[in-house]
py3Dmol code that shows the C-alpha trace and the ligand (Angstrom):
import py3Dmol

protein = """\
ATOM      1  CA  UNK A   1      23.695 347.162 -86.308  1.00  0.00           C
ATOM      2  CA  UNK A   2      24.839 350.681 -85.597  1.00  0.00           C
ATOM      3  CA  UNK A   3      23.488 353.191 -88.159  1.00  0.00           C
ATOM      4  CA  UNK A   4      26.694 355.204 -88.291  1.00  0.00           C
ATOM      5  CA  UNK A   5      28.829 352.175 -89.221  1.00  0.00           C
ATOM      6  CA  UNK A   6      26.203 350.759 -91.565  1.00  0.00           C
ATOM      7  CA  UNK A   7      26.116 353.952 -93.619  1.00  0.00           C
ATOM      8  CA  UNK A   8      29.919 354.079 -93.708  1.00  0.00           C
ATOM      9  CA  UNK A   9      30.035 350.475 -94.885  1.00  0.00           C
ATOM     10  CA  UNK A  10      27.249 350.970 -97.449  1.00  0.00           C
ATOM     11  CA  UNK A  11      29.332 353.762 -98.965  1.00  0.00           C
ATOM     12  CA  UNK A  12      32.361 351.430 -99.173  1.00  0.00           C
ATOM     13  CA  UNK A  13      30.278 348.739-100.863  1.00  0.00           C
ATOM     14  CA  UNK A  14      28.825 351.243-103.273  1.00  0.00           C
ATOM     15  CA  UNK A  15      32.370 352.322-104.223  1.00  0.00           C
ATOM     16  CA  UNK A  16      33.344 348.695-104.779  1.00  0.00           C
ATOM     17  CA  UNK A  17      30.442 348.258-107.188  1.00  0.00           C
ATOM     18  CA  UNK A  18      31.201 351.487-109.017  1.00  0.00           C
ATOM     19  CA  UNK A  19      34.811 350.341-109.476  1.00  0.00           C
ATOM     20  CA  UNK A  20      33.771 346.879-110.714  1.00  0.00           C
ATOM     21  CA  UNK A  21      31.293 348.443-113.133  1.00  0.00           C
ATOM     22  CA  UNK A  22      33.761 351.003-114.398  1.00  0.00           C
ATOM     23  CA  UNK A  23      36.308 348.246-114.988  1.00  0.00           C
ATOM     24  CA  UNK A  24      33.638 346.303-116.914  1.00  0.00           C
ATOM     25  CA  UNK A  25      32.715 349.306-119.044  1.00  0.00           C
ATOM     26  CA  UNK A  26      36.376 349.733-120.066  1.00  0.00           C
ATOM     27  CA  UNK A  27      36.665 346.073-121.085  1.00  0.00           C
ATOM     28  CA  UNK A  28      33.305 346.224-122.845  1.00  0.00           C
ATOM     29  CA  UNK A  29      34.271 349.291-124.842  1.00  0.00           C
ATOM     30  CA  UNK A  30      37.445 347.481-125.941  1.00  0.00           C
ATOM     31  CA  UNK A  31      35.381 344.424-127.004  1.00  0.00           C
ATOM     32  CA  UNK A  32      33.041 346.685-129.036  1.00  0.00           C
ATOM     33  CA  UNK A  33      36.009 347.581-131.227  1.00  0.00           C
ATOM     34  CA  UNK A  34      35.496 344.134-132.715  1.00  0.00           C
ATOM     35  CA  UNK A  35      32.909 344.695-135.447  1.00  0.00           C
ATOM     36  CA  UNK A  36      31.365 341.218-135.324  1.00  0.00           C
ATOM     37  CA  UNK A  37      30.959 341.374-131.561  1.00  0.00           C
ATOM     38  CA  UNK A  38      29.303 344.775-131.930  1.00  0.00           C
ATOM     39  CA  UNK A  39      26.802 343.388-134.433  1.00  0.00           C
ATOM     40  CA  UNK A  40      25.922 340.386-132.295  1.00  0.00           C
ATOM     41  CA  UNK A  41      25.546 342.542-129.206  1.00  0.00           C
ATOM     42  CA  UNK A  42      23.381 345.124-130.961  1.00  0.00           C
ATOM     43  CA  UNK A  43      21.176 342.440-132.494  1.00  0.00           C
ATOM     44  CA  UNK A  44      20.604 340.796-129.115  1.00  0.00           C
ATOM     45  CA  UNK A  45      19.896 344.101-127.371  1.00  0.00           C
ATOM     46  CA  UNK A  46      17.416 345.337-129.977  1.00  0.00           C
ATOM     47  CA  UNK A  47      15.469 342.060-129.764  1.00  0.00           C
ATOM     48  CA  UNK A  48      15.416 342.355-125.964  1.00  0.00           C
ATOM     49  CA  UNK A  49      14.127 345.922-126.186  1.00  0.00           C
ATOM     50  CA  UNK A  50      11.478 345.040-128.727  1.00  0.00           C
ATOM     51  CA  UNK A  51      10.282 342.132-126.601  1.00  0.00           C
ATOM     52  CA  UNK A  52      10.081 344.433-123.608  1.00  0.00           C
ATOM     53  CA  UNK A  53       8.178 347.061-125.575  1.00  0.00           C
ATOM     54  CA  UNK A  54       5.616 344.576-126.868  1.00  0.00           C
ATOM     55  CA  UNK A  55       5.128 342.978-123.481  1.00  0.00           C
ATOM     56  CA  UNK A  56       4.576 346.369-121.806  1.00  0.00           C
ATOM     57  CA  UNK A  57       1.927 347.174-124.443  1.00  0.00           C
ATOM     58  CA  UNK A  58       0.480 343.679-124.114  1.00  0.00           C
ATOM     59  CA  UNK A  59       1.203 342.970-127.790  1.00  0.00           C
ATOM     60  CA  UNK A  60       1.828 339.546-129.251  1.00  0.00           C
ATOM     61  CA  UNK A  61       5.529 338.587-129.121  1.00  0.00           C
ATOM     62  CA  UNK A  62       5.337 336.648-132.389  1.00  0.00           C
ATOM     63  CA  UNK A  63       8.560 334.792-133.110  1.00  0.00           C
ATOM     64  CA  UNK A  64      10.609 337.284-131.091  1.00  0.00           C
ATOM     65  CA  UNK A  65      11.366 334.871-128.250  1.00  0.00           C
ATOM     66  CA  UNK A  66      12.848 332.295-130.593  1.00  0.00           C
ATOM     67  CA  UNK A  67      14.833 334.980-132.441  1.00  0.00           C
ATOM     68  CA  UNK A  68      16.195 336.307-129.153  1.00  0.00           C
ATOM     69  CA  UNK A  69      17.153 332.783-128.103  1.00  0.00           C
ATOM     70  CA  UNK A  70      19.075 332.310-131.371  1.00  0.00           C
ATOM     71  CA  UNK A  71      20.739 335.727-131.111  1.00  0.00           C
ATOM     72  CA  UNK A  72      21.767 335.050-127.500  1.00  0.00           C
ATOM     73  CA  UNK A  73      23.235 331.689-128.490  1.00  0.00           C
ATOM     74  CA  UNK A  74      25.259 333.249-131.313  1.00  0.00           C
ATOM     75  CA  UNK A  75      26.428 336.032-128.999  1.00  0.00           C
ATOM     76  CA  UNK A  76      27.425 333.617-126.197  1.00  0.00           C
ATOM     77  CA  UNK A  77      29.284 331.352-128.623  1.00  0.00           C
ATOM     78  CA  UNK A  78      31.221 334.298-130.005  1.00  0.00           C
ATOM     79  CA  UNK A  79      32.150 335.506-126.517  1.00  0.00           C
ATOM     80  CA  UNK A  80      33.410 332.058-125.509  1.00  0.00           C
ATOM     81  CA  UNK A  81      35.268 331.270-128.727  1.00  0.00           C
ATOM     82  CA  UNK A  82      37.012 334.671-128.662  1.00  0.00           C
ATOM     83  CA  UNK A  83      37.740 334.522-124.961  1.00  0.00           C
ATOM     84  CA  UNK A  84      36.103 337.887-124.349  1.00  0.00           C
ATOM     85  CA  UNK A  85      36.053 338.937-120.716  1.00  0.00           C
ATOM     86  CA  UNK A  86      32.871 341.005-120.469  1.00  0.00           C
ATOM     87  CA  UNK A  87      31.598 339.994-117.062  1.00  0.00           C
ATOM     88  CA  UNK A  88      31.816 342.293-114.063  1.00  0.00           C
ATOM     89  CA  UNK A  89      34.477 341.171-111.591  1.00  0.00           C
ATOM     90  CA  UNK A  90      32.657 341.487-108.282  1.00  0.00           C
ATOM     91  CA  UNK A  91      34.520 340.488-105.145  1.00  0.00           C
ATOM     92  CA  UNK A  92      31.472 338.675-103.781  1.00  0.00           C
ATOM     93  CA  UNK A  93      29.715 336.220-106.087  1.00  0.00           C
ATOM     94  CA  UNK A  94      26.676 336.095-103.781  1.00  0.00           C
ATOM     95  CA  UNK A  95      25.641 339.747-103.515  1.00  0.00           C
ATOM     96  CA  UNK A  96      27.715 341.229-106.383  1.00  0.00           C
ATOM     97  CA  UNK A  97      29.188 343.687-103.873  1.00  0.00           C
ATOM     98  CA  UNK A  98      25.788 345.097-102.957  1.00  0.00           C
ATOM     99  CA  UNK A  99      26.342 343.793 -99.426  1.00  0.00           C
ATOM    100  CA  UNK A 100      22.664 342.916 -99.073  1.00  0.00           C
ATOM    101  CA  UNK A 101      20.548 340.080-100.412  1.00  0.00           C
ATOM    102  CA  UNK A 102      16.759 340.317 -99.950  1.00  0.00           C
ATOM    103  CA  UNK A 103      17.203 343.049 -97.336  1.00  0.00           C
ATOM    104  CA  UNK A 104      19.504 340.840 -95.284  1.00  0.00           C
ATOM    105  CA  UNK A 105      23.227 341.523 -94.915  1.00  0.00           C
ATOM    106  CA  UNK A 106      25.402 339.179 -96.985  1.00  0.00           C
ATOM    107  CA  UNK A 107      28.135 337.132 -95.270  1.00  0.00           C
ATOM    108  CA  UNK A 108      30.762 339.385 -96.886  1.00  0.00           C
ATOM    109  CA  UNK A 109      28.981 342.410 -95.417  1.00  0.00           C
ATOM    110  CA  UNK A 110      28.983 340.960 -91.908  1.00  0.00           C
ATOM    111  CA  UNK A 111      32.703 340.230 -92.183  1.00  0.00           C
ATOM    112  CA  UNK A 112      33.391 343.741 -93.404  1.00  0.00           C
ATOM    113  CA  UNK A 113      31.196 345.112 -90.621  1.00  0.00           C
ATOM    114  CA  UNK A 114      33.164 343.222 -88.016  1.00  0.00           C
ATOM    115  CA  UNK A 115      36.479 344.357 -89.575  1.00  0.00           C
ATOM    116  CA  UNK A 116      35.275 347.948 -89.550  1.00  0.00           C
ATOM    117  CA  UNK A 117      34.242 347.769 -85.892  1.00  0.00           C
ATOM    118  CA  UNK A 118      37.576 346.213 -84.920  1.00  0.00           C
ATOM    119  CA  UNK A 119      39.431 348.945 -86.759  1.00  0.00           C
ATOM    120  CA  UNK A 120      37.325 351.700 -85.197  1.00  0.00           C
ATOM    121  CA  UNK A 121      37.646 350.154 -81.739  1.00  0.00           C
ATOM    122  CA  UNK A 122      41.425 349.645 -82.090  1.00  0.00           C
ATOM    123  CA  UNK A 123      41.144 345.919 -81.394  1.00  0.00           C
ATOM    124  CA  UNK A 124      44.423 343.993 -81.673  1.00  0.00           C
ATOM    125  CA  UNK A 125      44.576 342.170 -85.001  1.00  0.00           C
ATOM    126  CA  UNK A 126      44.672 338.399 -85.243  1.00  0.00           C
ATOM    127  CA  UNK A 127      48.313 337.300 -85.649  1.00  0.00           C
ATOM    128  CA  UNK A 128      49.015 335.761 -89.042  1.00  0.00           C
ATOM    129  CA  UNK A 129      50.206 332.230 -88.200  1.00  0.00           C
ATOM    130  CA  UNK A 130      49.028 329.142 -90.060  1.00  0.00           C
ATOM    131  CA  UNK A 131      49.210 325.379 -89.588  1.00  0.00           C
ATOM    132  CA  UNK A 132      50.938 325.199 -92.971  1.00  0.00           C
ATOM    133  CA  UNK A 133      53.791 327.484 -91.867  1.00  0.00           C
ATOM    134  CA  UNK A 134      56.030 324.658 -90.691  1.00  0.00           C
ATOM    135  CA  UNK A 135      58.213 326.963 -88.695  1.00  0.00           C
ATOM    136  CA  UNK A 136      57.123 326.210 -85.161  1.00  0.00           C
ATOM    137  CA  UNK A 137      60.701 325.779 -83.921  1.00  0.00           C
ATOM    138  CA  UNK A 138      61.673 329.097 -85.399  1.00  0.00           C
ATOM    139  CA  UNK A 139      58.650 330.745 -83.759  1.00  0.00           C
ATOM    140  CA  UNK A 140      59.685 329.379 -80.371  1.00  0.00           C
ATOM    141  CA  UNK A 141      56.601 327.176 -79.928  1.00  0.00           C
ATOM    142  CA  UNK A 142      57.626 324.675 -77.271  1.00  0.00           C
ATOM    143  CA  UNK A 143      57.442 320.948 -77.772  1.00  0.00           C
ATOM    144  CA  UNK A 144      54.444 320.394 -75.517  1.00  0.00           C
ATOM    145  CA  UNK A 145      52.459 322.983 -77.453  1.00  0.00           C
ATOM    146  CA  UNK A 146      53.592 321.422 -80.737  1.00  0.00           C
ATOM    147  CA  UNK A 147      52.163 318.116 -79.551  1.00  0.00           C
ATOM    148  CA  UNK A 148      48.730 319.762 -79.465  1.00  0.00           C
ATOM    149  CA  UNK A 149      48.870 320.760 -83.139  1.00  0.00           C
ATOM    150  CA  UNK A 150      47.530 317.528 -84.702  1.00  0.00           C
ATOM    151  CA  UNK A 151      44.605 317.490 -82.282  1.00  0.00           C
ATOM    152  CA  UNK A 152      43.644 321.071 -83.083  1.00  0.00           C
ATOM    153  CA  UNK A 153      44.103 320.567 -86.810  1.00  0.00           C
ATOM    154  CA  UNK A 154      41.596 317.737 -86.528  1.00  0.00           C
ATOM    155  CA  UNK A 155      39.324 319.996 -84.458  1.00  0.00           C
ATOM    156  CA  UNK A 156      39.335 322.556 -87.284  1.00  0.00           C
ATOM    157  CA  UNK A 157      38.735 319.962 -90.018  1.00  0.00           C
ATOM    158  CA  UNK A 158      35.885 318.486 -88.042  1.00  0.00           C
ATOM    159  CA  UNK A 159      34.645 321.756 -86.549  1.00  0.00           C
ATOM    160  CA  UNK A 160      30.911 321.387 -87.204  1.00  0.00           C
ATOM    161  CA  UNK A 161      30.814 317.887 -85.745  1.00  0.00           C
ATOM    162  CA  UNK A 162      33.242 318.312 -82.861  1.00  0.00           C
ATOM    163  CA  UNK A 163      31.574 317.919 -79.472  1.00  0.00           C
ATOM    164  CA  UNK A 164      34.239 320.122 -77.911  1.00  0.00           C
ATOM    165  CA  UNK A 165      32.612 323.353 -76.783  1.00  0.00           C
ATOM    166  CA  UNK A 166      35.211 324.731 -74.498  1.00  0.00           C
ATOM    167  CA  UNK A 167      39.011 324.628 -74.442  1.00  0.00           C
ATOM    168  CA  UNK A 168      41.217 326.010 -71.715  1.00  0.00           C
ATOM    169  CA  UNK A 169      44.899 326.292 -72.588  1.00  0.00           C
ATOM    170  CA  UNK A 170      46.946 327.338 -69.640  1.00  0.00           C
ATOM    171  CA  UNK A 171      50.695 327.731 -69.571  1.00  0.00           C
ATOM    172  CA  UNK A 172      53.630 329.972 -68.924  1.00  0.00           C
ATOM    173  CA  UNK A 173      54.493 332.970 -71.093  1.00  0.00           C
ATOM    174  CA  UNK A 174      56.334 332.045 -74.266  1.00  0.00           C
ATOM    175  CA  UNK A 175      55.195 328.454 -74.801  1.00  0.00           C
ATOM    176  CA  UNK A 176      53.460 329.435 -78.038  1.00  0.00           C
ATOM    177  CA  UNK A 177      49.792 329.598 -77.024  1.00  0.00           C
ATOM    178  CA  UNK A 178      49.017 332.657 -79.153  1.00  0.00           C
ATOM    179  CA  UNK A 179      50.712 331.086 -82.185  1.00  0.00           C
ATOM    180  CA  UNK A 180      48.543 327.983 -81.826  1.00  0.00           C
ATOM    181  CA  UNK A 181      45.372 330.060 -81.335  1.00  0.00           C
ATOM    182  CA  UNK A 182      46.192 332.092 -84.399  1.00  0.00           C
ATOM    183  CA  UNK A 183      46.691 328.913 -86.489  1.00  0.00           C
ATOM    184  CA  UNK A 184      43.275 327.634 -85.346  1.00  0.00           C
ATOM    185  CA  UNK A 185      41.540 330.949 -86.049  1.00  0.00           C
ATOM    186  CA  UNK A 186      43.098 331.448 -89.482  1.00  0.00           C
ATOM    187  CA  UNK A 187      42.332 327.883 -90.543  1.00  0.00           C
ATOM    188  CA  UNK A 188      38.665 328.195 -89.552  1.00  0.00           C
ATOM    189  CA  UNK A 189      38.310 331.613 -91.172  1.00  0.00           C
ATOM    190  CA  UNK A 190      39.661 330.085 -94.381  1.00  0.00           C
ATOM    191  CA  UNK A 191      37.003 327.380 -94.012  1.00  0.00           C
ATOM    192  CA  UNK A 192      34.306 330.064 -93.896  1.00  0.00           C
ATOM    193  CA  UNK A 193      33.695 330.049 -90.146  1.00  0.00           C
ATOM    194  CA  UNK A 194      32.875 333.153 -88.156  1.00  0.00           C
ATOM    195  CA  UNK A 195      35.772 333.457 -85.725  1.00  0.00           C
ATOM    196  CA  UNK A 196      36.337 336.239 -83.233  1.00  0.00           C
ATOM    197  CA  UNK A 197      39.799 336.534 -81.718  1.00  0.00           C
ATOM    198  CA  UNK A 198      40.284 339.012 -78.887  1.00  0.00           C
ATOM    199  CA  UNK A 199      42.940 339.501 -76.280  1.00  0.00           C
ATOM    200  CA  UNK A 200      41.577 339.493 -72.742  1.00  0.00           C
ATOM    201  CA  UNK A 201      42.451 343.171 -72.577  1.00  0.00           C
ATOM    202  CA  UNK A 202      40.268 343.972 -75.592  1.00  0.00           C
ATOM    203  CA  UNK A 203      37.566 341.643 -74.302  1.00  0.00           C
ATOM    204  CA  UNK A 204      37.383 343.628 -71.067  1.00  0.00           C
ATOM    205  CA  UNK A 205      37.166 346.930 -73.000  1.00  0.00           C
ATOM    206  CA  UNK A 206      34.265 345.520 -75.042  1.00  0.00           C
ATOM    207  CA  UNK A 207      32.248 344.326 -72.042  1.00  0.00           C
ATOM    208  CA  UNK A 208      32.831 347.584 -70.182  1.00  0.00           C
ATOM    209  CA  UNK A 209      31.591 349.594 -73.181  1.00  0.00           C
ATOM    210  CA  UNK A 210      28.546 347.320 -73.398  1.00  0.00           C
ATOM    211  CA  UNK A 211      27.888 347.678 -69.685  1.00  0.00           C
ATOM    212  CA  UNK A 212      28.044 351.459 -69.949  1.00  0.00           C
ATOM    213  CA  UNK A 213      25.697 351.302 -72.982  1.00  0.00           C
ATOM    214  CA  UNK A 214      28.167 353.276 -75.049  1.00  0.00           C
ATOM    215  CA  UNK A 215      27.055 353.874 -78.595  1.00  0.00           C
ATOM    216  CA  UNK A 216      30.453 353.050 -80.100  1.00  0.00           C
ATOM    217  CA  UNK A 217      32.303 350.368 -82.035  1.00  0.00           C
ATOM    218  CA  UNK A 218      33.510 348.617 -78.875  1.00  0.00           C
ATOM    219  CA  UNK A 219      30.021 348.190 -77.504  1.00  0.00           C
ATOM    220  CA  UNK A 220      28.780 347.148 -80.950  1.00  0.00           C
ATOM    221  CA  UNK A 221      31.342 344.314 -80.962  1.00  0.00           C
ATOM    222  CA  UNK A 222      29.667 342.713 -77.960  1.00  0.00           C
ATOM    223  CA  UNK A 223      27.161 340.774 -80.060  1.00  0.00           C
ATOM    224  CA  UNK A 224      29.961 339.182 -82.040  1.00  0.00           C
ATOM    225  CA  UNK A 225      31.294 337.649 -78.796  1.00  0.00           C
ATOM    226  CA  UNK A 226      28.023 335.763 -78.518  1.00  0.00           C
ATOM    227  CA  UNK A 227      27.202 335.063 -82.136  1.00  0.00           C
ATOM    228  CA  UNK A 228      30.521 333.887 -83.607  1.00  0.00           C
ATOM    229  CA  UNK A 229      31.105 330.189 -84.335  1.00  0.00           C
ATOM    230  CA  UNK A 230      34.332 330.274 -82.355  1.00  0.00           C
ATOM    231  CA  UNK A 231      35.323 332.823 -79.737  1.00  0.00           C
ATOM    232  CA  UNK A 232      38.962 332.971 -78.717  1.00  0.00           C
ATOM    233  CA  UNK A 233      39.984 335.012 -75.687  1.00  0.00           C
ATOM    234  CA  UNK A 234      43.754 335.116 -75.454  1.00  0.00           C
ATOM    235  CA  UNK A 235      45.779 335.793 -72.340  1.00  0.00           C
ATOM    236  CA  UNK A 236      43.088 335.795 -69.673  1.00  0.00           C
ATOM    237  CA  UNK A 237      44.338 337.034 -66.352  1.00  0.00           C
ATOM    238  CA  UNK A 238      46.133 340.087 -67.738  1.00  0.00           C
ATOM    239  CA  UNK A 239      43.010 342.216 -68.239  1.00  0.00           C
ATOM    240  CA  UNK A 240      41.709 344.790 -65.754  1.00  0.00           C
ATOM    241  CA  UNK A 241      38.786 343.440 -63.714  1.00  0.00           C
ATOM    242  CA  UNK A 242      35.918 345.885 -63.271  1.00  0.00           C
ATOM    243  CA  UNK A 243      33.830 345.250 -60.181  1.00  0.00           C
ATOM    244  CA  UNK A 244      30.321 343.945 -60.899  1.00  0.00           C
ATOM    245  CA  UNK A 245      31.129 343.931 -64.609  1.00  0.00           C
ATOM    246  CA  UNK A 246      34.002 341.716 -65.780  1.00  0.00           C
ATOM    247  CA  UNK A 247      33.126 338.536 -63.929  1.00  0.00           C
ATOM    248  CA  UNK A 248      29.388 338.829 -64.532  1.00  0.00           C
ATOM    249  CA  UNK A 249      29.856 339.341 -68.262  1.00  0.00           C
ATOM    250  CA  UNK A 250      32.464 336.616 -68.431  1.00  0.00           C
ATOM    251  CA  UNK A 251      30.072 334.106 -66.890  1.00  0.00           C
ATOM    252  CA  UNK A 252      27.138 335.191 -68.974  1.00  0.00           C
ATOM    253  CA  UNK A 253      29.086 334.997 -72.253  1.00  0.00           C
ATOM    254  CA  UNK A 254      30.525 331.574 -71.410  1.00  0.00           C
ATOM    255  CA  UNK A 255      27.135 330.262 -70.252  1.00  0.00           C
ATOM    256  CA  UNK A 256      25.315 331.623 -73.277  1.00  0.00           C
ATOM    257  CA  UNK A 257      27.821 330.116 -75.691  1.00  0.00           C
ATOM    258  CA  UNK A 258      27.908 326.702 -74.034  1.00  0.00           C
ATOM    259  CA  UNK A 259      24.113 326.583 -73.824  1.00  0.00           C
ATOM    260  CA  UNK A 260      23.868 327.468 -77.520  1.00  0.00           C
ATOM    261  CA  UNK A 261      26.390 324.805 -78.556  1.00  0.00           C
ATOM    262  CA  UNK A 262      28.980 327.411 -79.564  1.00  0.00           C
ATOM    263  CA  UNK A 263      32.678 326.855 -79.154  1.00  0.00           C
ATOM    264  CA  UNK A 264      35.048 328.928 -77.056  1.00  0.00           C
ATOM    265  CA  UNK A 265      38.804 328.731 -76.525  1.00  0.00           C
ATOM    266  CA  UNK A 266      40.469 330.503 -73.644  1.00  0.00           C
ATOM    267  CA  UNK A 267      44.161 330.852 -73.017  1.00  0.00           C
ATOM    268  CA  UNK A 268      45.809 332.026 -69.859  1.00  0.00           C
ATOM    269  CA  UNK A 269      49.009 332.104 -67.895  1.00  0.00           C
ATOM    270  CA  UNK A 270      47.022 331.168 -64.801  1.00  0.00           C
ATOM    271  CA  UNK A 271      47.093 327.691 -63.321  1.00  0.00           C
ATOM    272  CA  UNK A 272      43.756 326.095 -62.431  1.00  0.00           C
ATOM    273  CA  UNK A 273      43.964 327.338 -58.826  1.00  0.00           C
ATOM    274  CA  UNK A 274      44.835 330.864 -59.877  1.00  0.00           C
ATOM    275  CA  UNK A 275      41.975 330.807 -62.375  1.00  0.00           C
ATOM    276  CA  UNK A 276      39.487 329.754 -59.679  1.00  0.00           C
ATOM    277  CA  UNK A 277      40.766 332.501 -57.412  1.00  0.00           C
ATOM    278  CA  UNK A 278      40.256 335.155 -60.079  1.00  0.00           C
ATOM    279  CA  UNK A 279      37.092 334.004 -61.854  1.00  0.00           C
ATOM    280  CA  UNK A 280      35.519 331.680 -59.298  1.00  0.00           C
ATOM    281  CA  UNK A 281      34.701 327.997 -59.034  1.00  0.00           C
ATOM    282  CA  UNK A 282      31.548 328.312 -61.127  1.00  0.00           C
ATOM    283  CA  UNK A 283      33.379 329.744 -64.142  1.00  0.00           C
ATOM    284  CA  UNK A 284      36.060 327.082 -63.850  1.00  0.00           C
ATOM    285  CA  UNK A 285      33.608 324.202 -63.667  1.00  0.00           C
ATOM    286  CA  UNK A 286      31.626 325.551 -66.646  1.00  0.00           C
ATOM    287  CA  UNK A 287      34.730 325.976 -68.780  1.00  0.00           C
ATOM    288  CA  UNK A 288      36.477 322.779 -67.782  1.00  0.00           C
ATOM    289  CA  UNK A 289      33.439 320.482 -67.608  1.00  0.00           C
ATOM    290  CA  UNK A 290      34.611 317.057 -68.748  1.00  0.00           C
ATOM    291  CA  UNK A 291      31.402 316.476 -70.706  1.00  0.00           C
ATOM    292  CA  UNK A 292      32.400 318.964 -73.411  1.00  0.00           C
ATOM    293  CA  UNK A 293      35.717 320.565 -72.495  1.00  0.00           C
ATOM    294  CA  UNK A 294      39.412 320.077 -73.020  1.00  0.00           C
ATOM    295  CA  UNK A 295      41.785 321.689 -70.554  1.00  0.00           C
ATOM    296  CA  UNK A 296      45.528 321.398 -70.414  1.00  0.00           C
ATOM    297  CA  UNK A 297      48.472 322.957 -68.701  1.00  0.00           C
ATOM    298  CA  UNK A 298      51.516 323.543 -70.884  1.00  0.00           C
ATOM    299  CA  UNK A 299      54.565 324.034 -68.741  1.00  0.00           C
ATOM    300  CA  UNK A 300      57.379 326.254 -69.844  1.00  0.00           C
ATOM    301  CA  UNK A 301      60.063 323.622 -69.753  1.00  0.00           C
ATOM    302  CA  UNK A 302      61.118 322.781 -73.251  1.00  0.00           C
ATOM    303  CA  UNK A 303      61.124 318.991 -73.396  1.00  0.00           C
ATOM    304  CA  UNK A 304      64.102 318.976 -75.735  1.00  0.00           C
ATOM    305  CA  UNK A 305      66.200 320.427 -72.978  1.00  0.00           C
ATOM    306  CA  UNK A 306      65.447 317.676 -70.481  1.00  0.00           C
ATOM    307  CA  UNK A 307      66.037 314.730 -72.808  1.00  0.00           C
ATOM    308  CA  UNK A 308      69.159 312.767 -71.808  1.00  0.00           C
ATOM    309  CA  UNK A 309      72.067 313.259 -74.164  1.00  0.00           C
ATOM    310  CA  UNK A 310      73.290 310.193 -76.021  1.00  0.00           C
TER     311      UNK A 310
END
"""
ligand_1 = """\
1
ZN
Zn 28.380 339.399 -100.478
"""
view = py3Dmol.view(width=600, height=400)
view.addModel(protein, "pdb")
view.setStyle({"model": 0}, {"cartoon": {"style": "trace"}})
view.addModel(ligand_1, "xyz")
view.setStyle({"model": 1}, {"stick": {}})
view.zoomTo()
view.show()
């Protein structure tokens, strides 16, 4: 991870903790207004301190442990029966907003890191469409694309077990490919998967930055293209192609992901032939290999319009 972004993120996490702890101290001070609570709390704390003192001086604890157990029980019962909210409200239950657990970044930290890089690198955000929206008609998703929805909902529900490693959705502009991709991405993110959505344009900026060994957010995003559970590259064919860069990186990312059992979805306005012309036969056969791939062409003709009228 890049030091500059790590220190920026560490500062954000530290602020989150300070806020959560300040909020707790306000609620705790309010609870201490209750005399009985104050007594129970003070009794528990002084037993804890005494136990600590004796143990540091290697003195016998006597009946202190039992007394502390009783005091803790009385304290806990009082807190529950009076509905006192005196826990810190951390956003992450795993790391308590520290961002790190045993010197390793927490999942919440990695997500925040990726968000920070995307923001710094001006990467297009993931559109906010969901399978639950129920407004496909309104969004202009054509009927052929709509027919793919149940299959991809199943793919998301069964993500870890799905043998599908590569999907190629090709079709004319305006058939609703991006809407479908966004539904898939948002569903999987909700299910805790690490999903990276990039437009082909952003993808080509990232690989160029990596190729030029730039020490910036774009280049730093390169690893996420390899490591994520699902990589979505939207609108292939519209990005600038850099000689000796774009195609080579494209092949190596696709190869790496397929070889590591990771899933990738590509969308494009290009037909199969146009795709081969632009990216080559090898890329096409890797992406559309029947053993693990699903490829489809969604034409722009709205099926509703060609149904005979009754
Ligand atoms: Zn966390």
